[in-house]
N, C-alpha and C positions, 0 to 999 in steps of 0.2 A: 839248825846246822850251824854250825861254830866259824866260820868262813865267812865274810863277804865278797858277791862276785866284784870285781869290775868289772862295771857296765862299759866303760869307753872300749876296752881291749875287747870286751863280747861284741860290741857292735862290731868294732874293726874284724873280727874273725865275721862278721856273719857278711859282710862286705864281702872279704875274699872266698867266701862259697859261692856267690854268685847272685843273678839275678831271679832267679828261681825259690832261693830262700830269702828273698825282699820281705817276704811278709813278716818273717823272724822278728826285723828289727821294729815293725810296728809294735809286737809283742812285746820285746822290751820294754817299749816306752810305754806303753798300758800298765806294766808290771811297776816303771819307776813312776808312774803319776797315780797310779793305785795307792803305792806306798806314801806317796804324798798326802794323797786324799787320807788314809788311814792315819796318818799324824796327824790333820786337821780336827777331824772328828775324836780322835785319843784326847787332844788337850783339852778340847770344847766341851768333854764328858768328864773330864776330873774337876775343869775349874768351873764348872754349871751353875754349883752351890756357894762355891767362894763368898763370902760376906754374908753367907742364909744361913747357913748352919755354924753354932758356934759348941766347940766341944769341950769351952770352958764352963759350960752354961747349960747343962741340958733341960732344964727347967724350959728354957728359952725354944728349944729345938722340939721341946711336947707341945707347946702353945702351935708351934707350925704343923705339927700332925693333927690336933685336935681344930684347928682352924681359926682359933683365936688369939691369933697374933697379927702386931701391926704391920710384918712385912708378907702378910697372907699373900698379895698380888704378887710380888716380888716371887716370891717362894713358889708359887704356880707357875709362872713362866722359867724359874731356874728349873722345876721338874719337868718341865717341858722339852726344855733344850735340853738337859741331861740323859733324858728317853731318845730322844730323835737321837742324838749322836753315840748314844750305845748304840743303838740298834744299829746306826749306820757300819758302828767301828766294826762291828762282828760280820755287817753282811760285806763289809769290805774284806776283811780278813779272809771268808770261806773263800770272796769271788779272787783273789791272789793266789790260793792255794792251787785253783784249777787254770786259770794263765798260764802260772809256772808249771801247767803238765800243758801245753799246749807250747812251750816254749821247748820242754824236757825231748816233746814227741816228735817238732821238727828237727831240734839241734843231734839227737840219740839215737833217734827210731826211725828216722827216715821216714815220719807222716805213717807209721803202720794202724794207727788208732785214726781211724774218723772225726773229721774235726767235731761233729755233734754228740759221738760218745766218748769222747775224751777226758778225763776226771782226773786226779794226783793219784787215785785209788788204782786204776786200770795203767796208768804210764809207769807206774810204782814196779806192777807186776810183768811189766814186759824189758825192764831194765837189767843189762849184764848185772853179775853180782859187782858191787863196786861198796864204795866207802859211802858213796850218795844213794846208793839201792836201801844199805843200813838205816843212814840216817831217818831218809823218808817214813821207813818200815818202823822208826821209834815214832816218828811224830803220829802216823797213822793208827797208833796202838795206844799214843796218849791219852789221858783221859779228859784232858783239854779240847783235843781233837774233837772225839766223839762229844764234846759239848758244845763245842760249836759249831757243829754237823746240825744236830739236836736242837738248837737255838735257831738257829737260820731258816730250817723245813718248820719249822712251828711258827715262827714269825710271819713267814712268808706265807703259809699255805692254810693254815687253823687259826691261828689267833695268838696276840700281844702278850707279851710274859707279862706277870707281875712285874712294876718301878715301884716301889714306897720308900718313904723314909722312914726310917725304922730308929728309933731311941732303945741305945740296951744300957739299962745302969750296970749289967754284968759285967761289960767288957767298959763301960762307961764311955760307952764311945755312939755316936749320932751320924748315919750318913743312910745313901741310898742302898737299899738292897732288893735285888732279883727274885724274884719268888722261884719256889721250886715248881716244875711241870712236867708233866708226862711224855713222853714220845719212845713210839716203837716197842711199849711193854715195860719201857724203862722211867723210874722219876726221877727227876736230876735234882739236886739239894738246892736251898736256897743259897749265895753267897752276897757280900759284899759288892757292889758295883769295881769297885776298887780291887779285887781279886778276880774280877770277870777279864777288866781291863789288863790285869800284870798277866795274867796265869795263860787267859786265854786267846788273848790278843796280842802277848807281847811287849805292851807297853811298859 
């Protein structure tokens, strides 16, 4: 959505709702902390291979892929850092959606949906017609939301998704490539890591 929420005003609004809604302040705090955690993972993922990959000299990057570079030890560690933070960034993104759903369920739906069944899709379905409902609908129908859901479920419950350094002479670039993977009858395409971080995670 285009507009930011004023968390100070939101917390004050929740305080005025009374003690029965005190748990919503904890939900706001959780979203706030999750966004901070997300930003940490985003920066760490983005910067993991700085000083390792050199797009001015693709042959140096090819040496890394072939395992013959003098930077091989640092490269392997940087790839681990990259993968760990990309996974964490995506999982945190997915988590924020459903924590946000708990907030909307409490604020706008009077806790109509039981906590253990509450997710962003169910909340959107129960919202009255509004700009919020429309924008959530656009989000839930987006290719990137579908990708984040598929990636999260695959990485959590099935297997980790390929994460490799790719040197493309065609594009004259080297970088981390997240490989294609199947989920629920569909194959999701390979992307450069920065595409996922920008498109899927909003970085």
